[in-house]
VORO-810218 format. One record per residue: x, y, z of N, C-alpha, C in turn; residue in one letter. Coordinates in steps of 0.1 Angstrom, whole numbers, plus 2048, in hexadecimal, padded with zeros to 3 digits. Each point is the difference from the previous one (the first is absolute). Layout:
<atoms>
XYZXYZXYZA
...
</atoms>
This chain:
<atoms>
80A7F68017F880B7FD80680B801M
80F80180880680C80080B8037F7F
80580880180C8057F380B7F6807S
8077FB7F280C7FA80480D808808A
7FD80D7FE80B80A80A8017FB80DR
7F47FD8088017F880D8067F4800F
80D7FF7FD8067F78028087FD80FH
80480980880580280B7FB7F280AW
8077FE80B7FC7F98097FD80980BD
7F28028057FE80A8087FF7FC80FL
8047F58027FD7FC80F80E806809R
7FC80180B80A80980A80D7F8802P
80D8037FE80E7F98038007FE80FN
80D7F88007FF80081580480C805R
80A8097FA7FF80E8077F2807800I
7FA8027F67F28058057FB7FA809T
7FD7F18017FA7F980D80780280CE
80E7FF7FF80280380D7FF80E806A
7FF80C7FA7FD80F7FF7F57FE806I
7F37FB7FB7F68008047FD7FB80EE
8067F18047FD7FC80A80880780BA
80D80780080180780D7F980C801K
7FB8067F57F38088057F57FC806R
7FB7F47FD7F57FC8068017FE80DR
80D7FB80380480080D80580B808A
7FF80D7FA80480C809808803802G
80F7F77F780D80180280880E7FBA
80780780680680C7FC80A7FD7F2P
7FC8077F580A7FC7F680880F7FDI
80C80180080680D7F98017FE7F2L
7F98047F87FE8037F180D8087F8D
8087F97FC8098067FB7FF8027EFL
7F47FA7FC7FD8007F27F780E7FET
7FB8098077F980B80080280A7F2E
7F78007F88038077F27F480D7FES
7FA7FF8097F580D802801808809N
80680B7F480280E8097F580380BP
7F38017FD7F580380A8007F480AT
8097F98047FC7F980980D7FF808R
80D80C7FB80C7FE80680580B80CA
7F480880780480780880480D7F8G
7FD8047F680480D7FA7F580C803L
8058098007F980E8027FD8057F2S
7F18007FE7FC8057F37F5810801Y
80B8077FD7FA80F8017EE8057FBP
7FD8078097F28037FC7FD8077F1T
80C8027FB7F88067F18007F57F6E
8037F28047FB7F67F87F28007FFI
7F780080C7F57FE8057F880D7F6V
80480A8057FD80E7FB8018017F1D
8057F67FA8048027F07F47F97F9A
7F77F98087F77FB7FA7F2808801L
80080B8097F480880080180A7F2A
7FE7FA7F67FE8097F57F07FD7F9D
7FB80F7FD7F27FB7FB8037FA7F1P
8078027FA8027FB7F28017F0800R
8007FB8088007EF8047F27FD7FCM
7F68098017F17F97FD7FD8027F2L
8098087F87FC7FD7F18087FA7F9V
7F97F77F98077F27F88038067F2Y
80D8027FB8018017F280E7F97FFE
7FD7F37FB80A7F77FD80B8037F4P
80E8028058087FE7F48097F5800A
8017FA7F68067F67FF8107FB808P
8058097F88128028077FD80580FA
7F880680480280680E7F98107FDG
7FD80780C7FF80B80180C80C7FBM
80180B7FB80A8057FA80880580CS
7F580580B80D80680A8047F380AE
7FA7F68008047F480680F7FB7F8A
8008017F380C7FD7F980B80B802R
7F980D80080C80C8048087FE80DQ
7F97FB80A8067FB80C8087F5801A
7FE7F67F780C7F87FE80E8077F8V
7FB8037F580C8077FA80A80B80CS
7F580680980880B8088097F380CA
7FA7F38018067F780980F7FF7FAY
7FF7FE7F58117FE7F680580C802Y
7F98097F980981080080C80080EA
7F67FE80A80880080F80E7F6800L
7FF7F57F680A7F97FE80A8007F3R
7FE80E7FD80C8037F27F67FB7F6A
7F67F77FF7FE7FA7F47F28087F8Q
8038017F57F48087F77F87F77F9Q
7F57FF8077F47F47FB7F180A7FBV
7FF8017F47F28077FC7F57FA802D
7F58058077F47F88027FC7F87F8A
8028057F17FA7F87F68067F17FDE
80A80080A80A7F07FF7FB7FB80DR
7F68068087FB7F680D7F17FC800I
7FD7F48007F47F98037FF7FB80EL
7F38038077FD7FD80D7FB7F2801L
8017FC80A7FB7F38047FB7FD80ET
7FA7F58067FD7FF80A80A7FA80BA
80B7F97FB80B7F88038087FF7F9S
80E7FA80380B7FC7F97FE7F47FBT
7F67F58087FB7F67FA7F78037F4S
7F68068017F78027F780A8077F1E
80A80B80780A8047F28057F07F6A
8067F88078047F57FF7F57F87F4Y
7F48018047F77F77F97FB80A7F0A
8018108057FF8057F380A8017F7Y
80E7FE80280B7FB7F98017F57F9L
7FE7F580C7FE7F27F77F48007F6F
7F78058027F28047F48068077F4K
80780880480580C7F480B7F67F6L
8097F98068097FA7FA8007F17FBL
7F57FC8058037F17FE7F37F8801S
8057F67F67F07F57FB8027F6808N
7F57F78038027F48088087F87FCP
8077FA80B80F7FA7FD8088037FDN
80280E80080C8087FD8067FD80DD
80E8098038087FC80D80980D802R
80180380D80680C80580D7FC809V
80D8058008087FB80980180C80FL
8017F980980080180D80C800806V
80780780A80B7FF80A7FC7F4809P
80C7F88037FF7F480A81080280AR
7FD80280E7F38038087F880B7FEP
7F28018017FB80D8007EF7FD808S
7F880A7FA7F48038057F67F27FBY
7FC7F980B7F77F67FD7F47FD7F9P
7FD80E7FD7F17FF7FA8018027EFL
8108007FC7FF8017EF7F67F67FBF
8007F08057FA7F57F97F3802800E
7F880580B7F78048017F88097F6F
80680B7FF80080C7F97FD7FD7F3L
80B7FA7FC8027FB7F27F87F77F8A
7FD7F380A7F67F67FC7F38067FEN
7FB80780A7F18058008028097F2L
8088027FA7FF8067F28047F87F4E
8017F48048047F77F880E8007F8S
8058048098118017FF8087FA805V
80A7F97FC80B7F780880B807803A
8077FE80A80B80580580A7F9801V
80D8067FB80A7FA7FF80C80780BD
80A7F980680980580980D8067FBQ
80580A80481080180080580280BY
80B7FC8058097FE80B805810802P
80080381280880680580B7FD806L
80D8047FE80C7FA80480480580DM
8037FB80B80880580B80D7FE803F
80B80B7FC80F7FD80480080980AH
7FF80280A80280B8087F680B7FEG
7F78027F77F58097FA7FB7F97F3G
7F28067FF7FA7F97F88028057F2W
8007F97F27FE8047F77F77F87F2T
7FD8047F77F97FB7F780A7F67F5I
7F97F48028077F77F97FE8057EFD
8068047FB7FD8087F28007F57F5M
8077F88028047F07F57F37F9802E
7FE7FE80B7F47F58047F480A7FCA
7FD80C8037F08097FA8037FE7F3L
80A8037F67FF7FF7F37FF7F17FBA
8037F98047FF7F27FA7F27FB804A
7F780480C7F48038037F68047F7A
8008067F77F78087F67FE7F67F4V
7F48027FD7FC7F57F67F88097F8T
7FB7F97F67F68077F77F1805804E
7FD7FA80C7F380580580480A80FR
80F80380080080780D7FE8107FCT
7F68058087F980E7FF80680D806R
8047F980B80980B80B8067F9806A
80A80C80980A7FC80A7FC80880AV
7FD7FA80C7FA80580B80D80680CV
80380980280A80780A7F780680EL
8057FB80D7FC80580980D806806V
7FD81080280C8088037FE809808N
8077FE8118047F48007F97F5803P
8087F47FD7F77F28037FC7FB80DN
7F87FC8027F77FC80A8017F1800N
80B7FA80C80180680B8128037FEP
8087FD7F780D80180480180E7FFT
7F980B7FE80480E80480B8077F5G
8037F87F18098017FA7FA80C7F4S
8088097FC7FC8087F68057FC7F4Y
7FB8007F18088007F580A80C7FCV
80B7FA7FB80C80D7FF7FD8047F4N
80A8097FA7FC8067F48067F57F8W
80F7FA8008027F57F37F57F67FDP
7F97FC80D7F87F37FF7F180C7F6E
7FE8098047F58087F88028027F2L
80D8047FE8067FF7F18017F37F9H
8027F88037FE7F27FE7F17FF7FAA
7F87FE80E7F17FC7FB7F98097F4L
80380B8047FA80A7F38037FF7F6V
8107F57FC8018007F27FC7F17FER
7FD7F88087FB7F28007F08047F9L
7F88098097F37FF7FE7FC8067F1C
80A80B7FD7FF8057F68027F97F2A
8087F68008057FB7F87F67F47FFA
7F87FC8087FA7F38027F08047FER
7FE80D8047F28087FA7F97FC80CG
8037FD80D7FB7FE80E7FE80D808I
7F88008097FE80D80A80A7FC80CA
7FF80E8078077FD8107F9805807L
7FC7FA80A7F680380A80880380EI
7FF80A80780880480C7F7802808S
8017F880F7F7804809807807809D
7FD80C80780A80A8057FB80580DE
7F57F58047F980680B808801810V
80E7F880080780580A80D8087FCF
7FF8087F680B8077FB80280E807S
7FA80380980280C80B80A7FA80BD
7FF7F38028047FA80D8107FD7FEY
80780A7F88137F77FF804804810A
8077F980580980281180D8097F8F
8058007F480A80B8017FF8047F1A
80A80A7FE8008077F48067F47F6P
8018007F18097F77F98018047F0D
80680A7FA8018037F57FB7F37F6V
8057F78017FE7F67F97F47F77FEA
7F980580C7F17FB8007F88087F5R
7F47F87F87F68037F97F280180EV
7FE80B8007F38048097F08007F8S
8028037F77F47FD7F48008017F3T
7FB7F87F77FF8007F37FA8097F6L
7F880A80A7F98097F48068087F9V
80D7FF8018098077F48067F87F5G
7FB7F57FE8057F87F57FE8037F5V
8087FF7F57FB8037F47FE7F57F2E
80C7F58058037F57F67F47F67FDG
7F77FD8097F67F87FE7F2804809C
7FA7FA7FB7F08028078017F780EL
7FE80D8098007FE8117FA807807T
7F87F58087F580680B80580180DF
80080A8078067FF8107F1804807S
7FE7F680A7F580280980680380EM
7F58088078018048117F5802803S
7FD80680D7F280480580180480EG
7F380480880180480D8057F6808L
7FB7F17FD8027F880B80E7FF806S
8098037FA80F80180580680A801K
7FC8097F980B80E8017F9809807I
7F37FC8047FB80B8097F97F680DA
8047F27FD7F67FB80C7F47FD802G
7FB7FF7F27F28068017F97F77F9L
7FF7EE8037FC7F87F57F27FD802P
7F58088087F57FE7FE7FB80D7F9Q
8058087FB7FC80A7F67FD7FC7EEM
8097F68038027F87F380380A7F3K
8088037FF8068097F580A7FB7FDL
8027FC7F280E8007F98038027F5G
8068007F78058057F28087F87F8W
7FE8057F380C7FA7F780580B7F7I
80D8028048088097F38057FB7F4V
7FC8017F18047FD7F480C8087FDA
80D7F77FC80A8087FC8027F87F4S
80C8047F88067F87F37FB80B7F4G
8057F87F47FC80A7F37F5804801P
7FE80B7FC7F280B7FF7F37F67F9E
8067FC7F47F47FA7F97F87F4807A
80B7F48077FC7F68057F880780FL
8098088077F780780F7F18037FFR
7FF80B7F07F58067FE7F47F37FFK
8027F67F87F97F37FC8007FD80BA
8077F980B7FF7FA80D7F880880BA
7FF80D7FB7F780780B7F27FF7F8M
7FF8017F47F18007FE7F87F2801E
80B7F67FE7F67F68058007FA80FK
80C8078097FB7FE80D7F2809804L
80180D7F87F28078027F27F87FEE
8037F87F67F67F77FF7FB7F6809W
80B7FA8067FF7F68097FD80780CI
80380A8057FC80880C7EF8047FDA
7FD8037F47F68047FC7F17F7806D
8067F37FF7F97F58017FD7FD80ET
80580380A8027FE80D7FD80E80AY
80380B7FA80080B80A8037FD811L
8087F87FE8017FD81280680B808S
80980B7FC80480A80B7F580C805V
7FE7FD80C7F58078088008117FES
7F68067FB80281080080580980FT
7FB7F980C80780480A80D800801P
8087F57FD80F7FE80380780D7F9V
7F97FF7EF8058087F680080E803Q
7F680480A80080F804807801808C
8057FA8088087FF80E80F7F97FAA
8057FF7F580C7FC7FD80B807804A
7FD8107FD80B8097FF801801810G
7F77FF8088048038118037F4805K
7FC7F47F98047F18088108017FCL
8068017F480C801800807809808L
7FC80B80280880C8078027FB811R
7F17FC8058007F880C8057F8802A
8027F47F78057F77FE80F800804G
80980B7FC80B8018048077FF810E
7F98078058007FC80C8007F0809A
7F77F77FA7FE7F680380D7F77F8V
8048047F380C7F97F980C80280AQ
80280F80680C8028097FF7F680BR
7F97FD8087FD7F680A8057F17FCQ
7FA7FE7F48047F07FA80E8027FFI
8058097FA80E7FF7FB80A80180DR
7FA80680D80B80380B7FB7F0809D
7F47FB7FD7FD7F08068097F67FAR
8008027F18077F57FC811801800T
80280C80180E8038018047FC80FS
7F880280A80280080F8007EC801A
7F67FC7FA8007F180380B7F87FAN
8028067F180F7FA7FC80A7FE80BL
80680A80980B8048047FE7F880DE
7F17FF8078017F680C8017F17FAV
7FA7FC7F28027F27FC80E7FE7FEA
8098067FC80F7FF7FE8067FF80BR
7FD80A80D80580080A7FC7F2808D
7F37FB8017FA7F58088097F37F7L
8028017F48027F27FB80E7FE7FCL
80880C80480D8017FF8087F480AA
8087F97FB8067F48077F97F4802G
7F48017F97F77F08038017FA7F3S
7FA7F37FF7FE7F97F37F88067F7A
7FD8098007F38067F68098107F8A
7FE8017F480880D7FD7F48047F4S
8028108007F48077F98088037F2I
7F97F77F18018047F78028107F9L
80A8037FB8028107FA7F28067FBA
7FD8098087F28087FA80380F7FCV
7FB8077F480180C7FD7F4808807E
7F37FA8007F38068027F77F6802G
7F580A8017F17F98028007FB812G
7F37F78007FC7FC80E8037F5805W
8077F97FB8057F380480C7FC7FCY
8077F980D80C7F77FC7FD7F3801I
80C7FB7FB8027F07FD80B7FA808T
7FC7F580B8087FF80B8057EF7FAV
80C7FF8008067F27FE8007FA80CQ
7FA7F47FE8047F78108067F27FFV
8067F78098067F37FB7F77FB7F8P
8037F67F97F77F87F47FF7EF80DR
80180380B8027F38087ED7FF803I
7FB8097FA7F07FB7FE7F88087F1R
7F67FC7FD7F98057F47FB80C805S
8018097F57F68118067F17FD808E
7FB7F87F87F37F88078027FF80EE
80A7F88058037FC80D80280B80AE
80C8097FA80280B8037F4809807W
7F88037F57F48088057F87F880AV
7FB7F58007F97F98088077FC80FL
80C8017FD80980281080080D804G
8018077FC7FE80E8067F7804802L
7F67FF7FB7F18018057FD7FA80AL
8027F07FC7FB7FA80F80980380BA
8108018028087FD80B7FD810804D
80380B7F780580C8047F380D7FER
7F47FA7FD7F680A7FD8038077F4D
80A8017F78058097F37FA7FC7F6V
7F98087F67FC7FA7F280A8097F6L
8047F97F98088057F37FC7FB7F3V
8038037F47FC7FA7F280F7F67FET
7F77F47FA80D7F87FA8048047F3P
80C7FF7FD8058047F27F87F87F4G
7FD7F68017F97F97F57F2808800F
7FA8078027F58098018038087F2F
80D8068008068087F68087F77F4F
8017F68018057F47F680E803802D
80580380A8147FE8008007F27FBF
80C7FF7F78037F57FD8077F680BE
8058038098047FA80A7FB80180CS
8087F88097FA80581080B800806E
80280980E7F37FF80980080F802A
7F680A7FA7FC80C8037F4805806Y
80180C8097F48028067FC80F7FDL
7F38047FB80180E7FD7FA80A80CV
8028098047FC80780E7FC80F7F8V
7F68048077F980F7FC80680B80AS
8078097F880780D80A7F8808801L
7F47FD7FE7F080C8007FD7F7810L
8037FB8087FD7FA80A80380980AT
7F680380C7FE80880A80E7FD806E
80B80A80480B8018048037F280CP
7F480380B8027F680A7FD7F47FBG
7F97FB7FC7FE7F47FA80C7FB7FAV
8078067F68068007F78107FC807F
80480780B80D7FD8067FC7F480AR
7F57FE8077FF7F48048007F57FBE
7F88027F37FF7EE7F780E8017F9G
8088097FD80D7FD7F880A7FC80BI
7FE80480F8077F880A7FD7F3801G
7F67FC8017F77F28018087F97F5R
8018037F48077FC7F380E7FC803I
80580880480F8028048037F5808A
7F880180B8007F280B7FF7F57FCR
7F47FD7F47FD7F37FC80A7F97F5E
8078097FA8077FD7F48117FE80AV
80380880980B7FC80A80C80B7F6G
</atoms>
């Protein structure tokens, strides 16, 4: 009766069952997986609520690419980062996930393929398969720092490949694309006639400046490129449901892509009028939230480095984002590490296999976690690994 797209095993896994059992028993859990900024003990300015008190939201005047004023607000966000992005290159969406869906519709036919990084964001397969698109992976290599295996990526391109996806910085490795990698990617995509998609939701969260780092692809000219971001991460406002796509590349291709994206968006008209009316004020007020997140993640990173120093656990090099990857001894599987920490130490972390790490044993920890919980949880991990 139902679509073949739903081919996943929806039964709860052992970790989910252990979490639910612990919560039913009323046991405390030090949750080091928290990724929702609205539950992380941050202070939200009253201007965010005030931004929604706009009588214009009572009038519905749909615009497929988004209200001009809202797109101008996104353009201003890039201008503050020394990037010139005309509003006509911006299309609003309700989320980055929806942006992926729009782009897969735009670029792919059923059974076409997209290339995504490994390790990375665990929802790629779901987002692609729901659009009848298949996912192939290209590896990120770690040798004291993360790099794209460009040879393996090029070899993975087939006649059905329609796009290469970047997550910049990557989730969870926190690694940015560098300039030589970007130049190689643009040459490859231009030569093969495929698009480059860059997920940049964490791009504002670098831990230190680096001239070798590419913070955004909005200035790419050599191939058709789409850069995505939104309020969820840059302003800590996932509940506002506002994301966007910036189209870049050769003018003819870019304009054709925007025309077709507007057709797609016009079919759904999913972005609400209230959030579009408030977009400029939300972006400005969100700067205070972003500063708190930057301070939080930087401080927690230093705490983790201090508490894990001298233990059998080590933090892999990280450039930015909200997460760290902790390598632990391979005396247990990742699942056993997670279940053991939960049962014996009341600490919840994410196993590396959730992000498709190619080997074990890695644990992923959120730097967004409330500082007291984070310090105690990392301390318990240090004692567990010895």
